[in-house]
N, C-alpha and C positions, 0 to 999 in steps of 0.2 A: 403523581408524578404521570404521566401519558409516554410509553415506551412508543418509538417509534417502529411501528410494524407492517412495513411497505419497503421493497428492495428499491435501489436507484441509488443515483449520485444527490446529495446534497448538499449544500454549504451549513456549514455548524459552527457556533461559537463556543470556544471553552468555555464551560463555567466554573468547572475546579479544578484542578491534577495534586494528586497525592502521590506518597509513594504507596505501595499498598504489595499485599500477594496474594495469591490464587489460595481459595478456599480448599480447594482439590488436594495441593501437594506443595504449599506455600510456596510459590512459584515470583519471586520479586516483579513489580514493574511499574509505571509511572501509570496511575489510573486518572483517564479521563473522563469526565461528565461534561456533555456537548449537549446542546440545545439544536433547533432547527424550527425558526419558526412556523406556526399551524402544522407544524407534523409532529412533535416532542422532544422527544429525551433518545440519548444511546449514550452508552458507553463503552470505552476502547482502551485494552491495556495494550502498551507499550513494556513487552517485556523486557528484562534486565539482568537476564541470565548471561554467563559467562559467553557464551556460543551466538546469544542474539544481540549482547551489549554493543558492539560497534554497527552495527546497523540502524538499530534504533537509535541511536546518537545521532549518525548521517541523518534520517529521516526528520527527526525532530530538531534539527539543523536546518535541511530544506524547506521544510513546512512550517517552519513558528520564527525560524533564526535564534535558535536557543544557543545559548552559552555557554551550556558546560555545567553551568552551577544548579547541581541537583537540592541544593538547601534553598533553593530560591524558585519556588516551582509557580511562585505567582504572576513569573514571568508570561505565561502562559497564556492567564486570565484573560476573557472578553479577546482574543484574538481570533481570527475567522481559518479554518481547513476547508477543505474537499472529506467529506469520507462518503466509501460506499458501503451500501446495507446489505449484505444478502441474508438468505436465509440457507438454515440447515435442521434437519430431524435430528433430535438427540433424545432418545426413551421413547420415541414415539408422538413426541411435541414437535413441533416448528418452532422456531427459535430465531428469532434475527438478531445480527450482530453487525458489530462494522467490522467490514474485510480489511480496510486499511487507510490509514488517511495522507492525502496530497495537498498541496500548498494549494490553498484558494482560489489560483488561477487553472489549476489543472496538475496532472502527473507528470510533465516535462519530459524529456527524452533524454538519454542519459548515454553518450556515445563511447561505442567501446573502445578501447587502447589500440592507436591508430596502426602499431605493426599487428596486431592479433587482429585489427578489420582487415589489414592489409591480403593477410593471408589469406583469412576466410571468405574474402573476395576473387583471389586465383583459384582458392581450390574449386567453390561456386561456378565460376566461368567457365571452367575445364568438364564439368560435369555440365554446364549447363549448353556448353559448345556440342557436347559428344548428345546430350538431347535432340538440339536441334536439328546436327548432321542427319542422325536417326528419320526423324518427322521428315526433312527433306527428300530423302532417300526412299522413304515408305510412299512418298505423293508422287512418284515418278511415273510418267503413263505408260512405261514400258517395263 
């Protein structure tokens, strides 16, 4: 198996998905074996801790159309996704890992709640207005 050892974005195909646990502390995950033509293989852990579970499930739905059935992980086999490989130094060695999965067509945009967005826009507009006025005042010829 050739592991991907180059940072960047790739379109990958799921070869296998299993329920696994980390060797370090037993943290549960859905571990994906992903292949990228002409590049190699990468692995990704979709964490299943209480804290991460909701976000993990949402991401699996967004990326793969996950139906919520953890007993049927074969539903991921053969599906494509976009992965981002990044490097990190661990114990003096550079390692490459999948930072995250996106839908094969890219990450997409998730809009903020409308009321929250309107409140933020009003506060930003007020701050921007003050900066614009300050800048205009600074540019006056007298």
